[in-house]
C-alpha positions as a printed NumPy array, in Angstrom:
array([[132.242,  31.8  ,  61.885],
       [130.918,  28.805,  60.014],
       [127.503,  29.407,  61.547],
       [127.521,  33.066,  60.517],
       [128.633,  32.132,  57.018],
       [125.875,  29.562,  56.723],
       [123.287,  32.047,  57.922],
       [124.527,  34.6  ,  55.393],
       [124.367,  31.987,  52.63 ],
       [120.805,  31.083,  53.58 ],
       [119.824,  34.737,  53.723],
       [121.33 ,  35.409,  50.308],
       [119.661,  32.304,  48.89 ],
       [116.334,  33.387,  50.307],
       [116.696,  36.837,  48.774],
       [117.59 ,  35.347,  45.402],
       [114.673,  32.92 ,  45.595],
       [112.314,  35.76 ,  46.537],
       [113.445,  37.756,  43.508],
       [113.015,  34.725,  41.27 ],
       [109.514,  34.088,  42.604],
       [108.575,  37.726,  42.131],
       [109.918,  37.589,  38.594],
       [107.96 ,  34.442,  37.85 ],
       [104.813,  35.975,  39.303],
       [105.244,  39.037,  37.091],
       [105.802,  36.808,  34.087],
       [102.646,  34.799,  34.848],
       [100.604,  38.004,  35.163],
       [102.045,  39.277,  31.897],
       [101.264,  36.02 ,  30.126],
       [ 97.727,  36.046,  31.516],
       [ 97.257,  39.553,  30.217],
       [ 98.652,  38.56 ,  26.829],
       [ 96.372,  35.555,  26.601],
       [ 93.362,  37.593,  27.689],
       [ 94.122,  40.131,  24.967],
       [ 94.479,  37.366,  22.386],
       [ 91.848,  35.23 ,  20.725],
       [ 89.394,  34.852,  23.649],
       [ 88.882,  38.589,  24.174],
       [ 87.687,  39.168,  20.63 ],
       [ 84.879,  36.685,  21.121],
       [ 84.037,  37.913,  24.642],
       [ 84.142,  41.693,  24.402],
       [ 83.884,  42.303,  20.646],
       [ 80.125,  42.75 ,  20.468],
       [ 80.039,  45.115,  23.44 ],
       [ 80.843,  47.904,  20.962],
       [ 78.511,  49.235,  18.225],
       [ 78.953,  47.515,  14.885],
       [ 78.434,  49.188,  11.533],
       [ 77.528,  47.42 ,   8.312],
       [ 78.568,  49.477,   5.305],
       [ 76.246,  49.152,   2.318],
       [ 78.145,  50.531,  -0.71 ],
       [ 74.946,  51.579,  -2.493],
       [ 72.152,  54.089,  -1.807],
       [ 69.066,  53.105,   0.227],
       [ 66.362,  51.075,  -1.488],
       [ 68.452,  48.446,  -3.265],
       [ 68.71 ,  44.781,  -2.345],
       [ 71.945,  45.141,  -0.374],
       [ 70.272,  47.788,   1.751],
       [ 67.132,  45.67 ,   2.132],
       [ 69.078,  42.625,   3.317],
       [ 71.09 ,  44.68 ,   5.797],
       [ 67.985,  46.258,   7.308],
       [ 66.115,  42.958,   7.486],
       [ 68.816,  41.348,   9.614],
       [ 69.695,  44.477,  11.638],
       [ 67.277,  43.976,  14.587],
       [ 67.977,  40.239,  14.714],
       [ 71.73 ,  40.791,  14.841],
       [ 71.242,  43.359,  17.594],
       [ 69.229,  40.857,  19.642],
       [ 71.755,  38.068,  19.103],
       [ 74.951,  40.076,  19.585],
       [ 73.415,  42.391,  22.2  ],
       [ 74.829,  45.538,  20.661],
       [ 73.835,  48.357,  18.314],
       [ 74.049,  47.686,  14.579],
       [ 74.337,  50.784,  12.39 ],
       [ 73.615,  50.553,   8.645],
       [ 75.776,  53.056,   6.764],
       [ 74.991,  53.688,   3.089],
       [ 78.059,  54.828,   1.138],
       [ 77.065,  54.661,  -2.51 ],
       [ 78.985,  55.598,  -5.615],
       [ 81.566,  54.353,  -8.116],
       [ 79.965,  50.922,  -8.53 ],
       [ 80.29 ,  50.188,  -4.824],
       [ 83.993,  51.042,  -4.554],
       [ 83.602,  54.098,  -2.291],
       [ 81.947,  52.105,   0.473],
       [ 84.271,  49.175,  -0.122],
       [ 87.328,  51.401,   0.306],
       [ 85.913,  52.718,   3.586],
       [ 85.543,  49.176,   4.876],
       [ 88.963,  48.066,   3.637],
       [ 90.625,  50.981,   5.459],
       [ 88.793,  50.368,   8.748],
       [ 90.381,  48.852,  11.827],
       [ 90.11 ,  45.035,  11.784],
       [ 88.545,  44.918,  15.242],
       [ 85.115,  43.544,  14.404],
       [ 83.279,  46.88 ,  14.444],
       [ 83.018,  47.199,  10.637],
       [ 81.498,  44.846,   8.054],
       [ 80.643,  45.305,   4.387],
       [ 77.593,  43.928,   2.581],
       [ 78.493,  43.684,  -1.102],
       [ 76.729,  42.952,  -4.357],
       [ 78.012,  41.137,  -7.458],
       [ 79.902,  44.245,  -8.637],
       [ 82.528,  43.256,  -6.071],
       [ 83.714,  40.469,  -8.369],
       [ 83.653,  42.657, -11.471],
       [ 85.349,  45.856, -10.317],
       [ 88.924,  44.495, -10.15 ],
       [ 88.898,  43.807, -13.898],
       [ 86.824,  46.773, -15.02 ],
       [ 87.97 ,  49.693, -12.888],
       [ 91.673,  50.556, -13.092],
       [ 93.672,  51.646, -10.048],
       [ 91.246,  50.57 ,  -7.349],
       [ 92.301,  52.099,  -4.001],
       [ 92.179,  48.665,  -2.363],
       [ 93.044,  45.062,  -3.163],
       [ 89.82 ,  43.075,  -3.47 ],
       [ 91.367,  39.783,  -2.375],
       [ 93.9  ,  40.943,   0.204],
       [ 92.334,  43.976,   1.922],
       [ 89.077,  42.278,   2.875],
       [ 88.224,  39.028,   4.651],
       [ 85.262,  36.937,   3.442],
       [ 82.559,  36.221,   6.011],
       [ 79.638,  34.706,   4.08 ],
       [ 78.157,  34.315,   0.603],
       [ 74.56 ,  35.123,   1.52 ],
       [ 72.692,  34.174,  -1.626],
       [ 72.271,  34.297,  -5.383],
       [ 69.496,  35.342,  -7.733],
       [ 68.902,  35.276, -11.486],
       [ 68.693,  38.635, -13.179],
       [ 65.553,  39.558, -15.069],
       [ 65.203,  41.853, -18.05 ],
       [ 61.996,  43.878, -17.873],
       [ 60.153,  46.354, -20.062],
       [ 57.798,  49.108, -19.007],
       [ 54.177,  48.166, -19.875],
       [ 53.895,  51.247, -22.087],
       [ 56.983,  50.295, -24.08 ],
       [ 56.717,  48.449, -27.388],
       [ 58.634,  45.422, -26.118],
       [ 56.508,  42.443, -25.112],
       [ 59.262,  39.88 , -25.755],
       [ 63.043,  40.065, -25.736],
       [ 62.935,  39.399, -29.477],
       [ 61.209,  42.782, -29.821],
       [ 64.21 ,  44.425, -28.156],
       [ 66.566,  42.659, -30.553],
       [ 64.457,  43.631, -33.577],
       [ 64.353,  47.299, -32.574],
       [ 68.104,  47.29 , -31.94 ],
       [ 68.812,  45.812, -35.369],
       [ 66.491,  48.254, -37.124],
       [ 67.875,  51.314, -35.349],
       [ 71.175,  50.594, -33.522],
       [ 71.39 ,  52.314, -30.151],
       [ 67.699,  53.214, -30.043],
       [ 66.929,  50.789, -27.216],
       [ 68.077,  52.113, -23.838],
       [ 68.385,  49.882, -20.801],
       [ 69.065,  50.752, -17.172],
       [ 71.224,  48.977, -14.609],
       [ 72.214,  49.657, -11.007],
       [ 75.455,  51.224, -12.205],
       [ 78.412,  51.338, -14.568],
       [ 80.434,  48.166, -14.307],
       [ 77.61 ,  46.199, -12.714],
       [ 77.139,  42.536, -13.491],
       [ 73.902,  43.54 , -15.222],
       [ 75.823,  45.792, -17.616],
       [ 78.342,  43.05 , -18.337],
       [ 75.607,  40.512, -18.972],
       [ 73.682,  42.85 , -21.266],
       [ 76.839,  43.828, -23.16 ],
       [ 77.716,  40.179, -23.649],
       [ 74.164,  39.472, -24.857],
       [ 74.209,  42.414, -27.279],
       [ 77.621,  41.494, -28.689],
       [ 76.676,  37.874, -29.226],
       [ 73.426,  38.852, -30.927],
       [ 75.37 ,  41.513, -32.881],
       [ 73.155,  44.429, -31.839],
       [ 73.849,  47.798, -30.232],
       [ 71.931,  49.049, -27.198],
       [ 72.461,  52.16 , -25.074],
       [ 73.366,  51.697, -21.419],
       [ 71.935,  54.035, -18.751],
       [ 73.795,  53.496, -15.444],
       [ 72.089,  54.446, -12.187],
       [ 73.589,  54.846,  -8.73 ],
       [ 71.99 ,  51.809,  -7.162],
       [ 68.86 ,  49.695,  -7.284],
       [ 66.59 ,  52.293,  -5.685],
       [ 67.074,  54.99 ,  -8.361],
       [ 66.921,  52.391, -11.154],
       [ 63.632,  50.969,  -9.883],
       [ 62.082,  54.428,  -9.55 ],
       [ 62.851,  55.34 , -13.161],
       [ 61.951,  51.905, -14.532],
       [ 58.497,  52.021, -12.925],
       [ 57.97 ,  55.58 , -14.169],
       [ 58.937,  54.551, -17.706],
       [ 61.881,  56.938, -17.908],
       [ 64.006,  53.98 , -19.003],
       [ 62.049,  51.496, -21.17 ],
       [ 64.166,  48.407, -20.388],
       [ 65.801,  47.466, -17.087],
       [ 67.972,  44.561, -16.011],
       [ 68.54 ,  43.732, -12.361],
       [ 68.195,  40.885,  -9.914],
       [ 64.855,  39.144,  -9.568],
       [ 65.103,  40.087,  -5.894],
       [ 65.007,  43.792,  -6.773],
       [ 62.386,  43.773,  -9.512],
       [ 60.016,  40.909,  -8.615],
       [ 57.728,  43.006,  -6.347],
       [ 57.158,  45.417,  -9.243],
       [ 56.637,  42.555, -11.697],
       [ 54.029,  41.091,  -9.368],
       [ 52.356,  44.494,  -9.101],
       [ 52.209,  44.797, -12.892],
       [ 54.448,  47.858, -12.973],
       [ 57.091,  46.014, -15.013],
       [ 56.831,  43.255, -17.615],
       [ 59.457,  40.468, -17.575],
       [ 60.836,  39.537, -21.011],
       [ 63.837,  37.307, -20.185],
       [ 65.915,  35.906, -17.335],
       [ 69.692,  35.497, -17.358],
       [ 69.851,  32.091, -15.657],
       [ 70.673,  28.936, -17.602],
       [ 67.035,  27.835, -17.427],
       [ 63.669,  29.407, -16.667],
       [ 63.228,  30.742, -13.177],
       [ 60.616,  28.864, -11.148],
       [ 58.815,  32.036, -10.025],
       [ 58.627,  33.35 , -13.609],
       [ 57.72 ,  30.173, -15.535],
       [ 56.419,  32.036, -18.599],
       [ 59.573,  34.117, -19.004],
       [ 62.22 ,  32.538, -21.272],
       [ 65.872,  32.223, -20.337],
       [ 68.371,  33.97 , -22.604],
       [ 69.883,  30.542, -23.24 ],
       [ 66.617,  29.526, -24.957],
       [ 66.851,  32.445, -27.366],
       [ 70.09 ,  31.376, -29.001],
       [ 72.841,  31.847, -26.407],
       [ 73.226,  28.248, -25.263],
       [ 74.754,  27.926, -21.797],
       [ 74.434,  31.619, -20.95 ],
       [ 74.161,  32.082, -17.196],
       [ 74.66 ,  35.241, -15.114],
       [ 73.425,  35.445, -11.537],
       [ 73.458,  38.289,  -9.059],
       [ 74.857,  37.574,  -5.594],
       [ 75.274,  39.135,  -2.152],
       [ 77.939,  38.608,   0.486],
       [ 79.382,  39.871,   3.754],
       [ 83.018,  40.907,   4.231],
       [ 85.213,  42.363,   6.969],
       [ 88.486,  44.301,   6.88 ],
       [ 91.501,  42.047,   6.332],
       [ 93.092,  40.651,   9.506],
       [ 89.822,  40.726,  11.434],
       [ 90.29 ,  37.938,  14.029],
       [ 88.995,  34.613,  12.751],
       [ 86.808,  34.021,  15.804],
       [ 85.   ,  37.305,  15.161],
       [ 84.524,  36.348,  11.504],
       [ 83.085,  32.974,  12.531],
       [ 80.852,  34.536,  15.202],
       [ 79.463,  37.028,  12.681],
       [ 78.984,  34.215,  10.157],
       [ 76.919,  32.303,  12.724],
       [ 74.925,  35.413,  13.708],
       [ 74.12 ,  36.22 ,  10.066],
       [ 73.046,  32.648,   9.372],
       [ 70.771,  32.691,  12.418],
       [ 69.219,  36.029,  11.412],
       [ 68.702,  34.976,   7.796],
       [ 67.11 ,  31.699,   8.912],
       [ 64.465,  33.544,  10.923],
       [ 61.259,  32.346,   9.196],
       [ 59.849,  35.762,   8.268],
       [ 63.186,  36.964,   6.874],
       [ 63.852,  33.745,   4.961],
       [ 60.357,  33.704,   3.493],
       [ 60.566,  37.344,   2.445],
       [ 63.98 ,  37.065,   0.771],
       [ 63.133,  33.744,  -0.875],
       [ 59.924,  35.287,  -2.245],
       [ 62.058,  38.042,  -3.758],
       [ 64.125,  35.437,  -5.576],
       [ 67.196,  35.183,  -3.347],
       [ 68.392,  31.593,  -3.096],
       [ 70.317,  31.149,   0.14 ],
       [ 73.936,  29.962,   0.098],
       [ 74.967,  30.839,   3.701],
       [ 78.507,  29.707,   2.984],
       [ 81.568,  29.437,   5.181],
       [ 84.217,  32.193,   4.964],
       [ 86.547,  29.852,   3.062],
       [ 83.863,  28.944,   0.529],
       [ 83.034,  32.608,  -0.034],
       [ 86.71 ,  33.448,  -0.58 ],
       [ 86.995,  30.779,  -3.27 ],
       [ 83.76 ,  32.028,  -4.865],
       [ 85.054,  35.617,  -5.116],
       [ 88.287,  34.451,  -6.738],
       [ 86.333,  32.426,  -9.315],
       [ 84.006,  35.364, -10.07 ],
       [ 86.964,  37.688, -10.69 ],
       [ 88.521,  35.209, -13.136],
       [ 85.208,  34.557, -14.905],
       [ 84.216,  38.164, -15.484],
       [ 87.739,  39.285, -16.35 ],
       [ 87.478,  37.014, -19.393],
       [ 84.057,  38.404, -20.339],
       [ 85.362,  41.973, -20.03 ],
       [ 88.394,  41.188, -22.189],
       [ 86.556,  39.128, -24.818],
       [ 83.798,  41.722, -25.224],
       [ 86.114,  44.735, -24.983],
       [ 84.03 ,  46.251, -22.206],
       [ 85.288,  49.591, -20.905],
       [ 84.293,  51.217, -17.597],
       [ 81.672,  53.925, -17.963],
       [ 80.31 ,  52.758, -21.308]])
C-alpha cells in the first residue's frame, strides 16, 4: 500500500511539474513575443514599409525642394519607398493636421516651415496641439529672409519702399508665402515700427509667390534667401534688405533691417522634420540619423548652402526646445503689433 501510495504521489507530482513547465514555456514564448513587438521591432521592420513625408505647402517652395533633394538618399539608406505628399493650404495647417492624426508607426513624417511656430498664436482653434500632437525629429536649418523688388518697380532701396508708403499709405503691396507666415509677421513688425502702412498679398506657398514676383505682379516680395536667391542671382529680382541682425554673407551689398533704424531686429526662416506624437523614440532617432546623412551628402549640402540654408541638424530634444521658444517669441510679436490672421 505504501508503495502504491508513493507511486501515486510521484505520478501526481510529475503531472503537476509537467503543467508548471508547460505554463512556464508558454510564459517565455509570450514574453519573447512581447519583447519582439516592443522597441527592437520598430528599428528592425519599420523601414520595410513605404514612408510618406507630408509637405504642408504646394510644390516649388523650399520645404518641397528639401524633401525632394533627400528623397532618393533616404530611400537608399532606409531601403524603402519614400513618397512626398504635398498638402498645402491654411498656412501649412492642413498638412500638419494630416500628420498629427496619422498612426505613430514611423510611416508618416512632416517637413515644416517657420509658420509652424507662428500658427498657434495667430490661428484660433487649430485642430491639433502643436506641442503635444507632434514629436520633433530635427531642426534642419535656418535662413535669413530677404526683401526684394521687381527690377521694373520704382524701389531700388528699402528706403524707397518706406518713402512711398509714407506718401501714399497702403500703395506698396508685398507678397509672402501665405497669411500668418513669418514673413508677414516680420514685415508687419517692420511697418509698425517705421509707422507706415503696406498692403499684404498672401500666396499659397513659395512656388506661387516666386512666379508672381518674377512676373512683376507683386512689386515687393519677402521670403527666405533659400527661396529667392536663385532669382536674385539671375537678375529677376533685386534685393533691398535682409531680415537678419547683420548683413548676409552672400548678399554683402544688401543692408540688414537693423542698419536702417530697427536695432537688434532679427527674423530668420527655418525648416524642420516632425513625426506624429508617440512615434517610438528609436524610429525618431533612426530618421534623425538618416536625414543627417542625406543632408550631409556633398551635392545636397552644397546646393542647400548655396541657397542660403545654414544647417542646424539638431537632436529631437533641441528641436523641441526651439519650437517652444519660437512660439513664445512670435506670440509676443503678434500681441504687441495687434496682428490678426488673414490681414
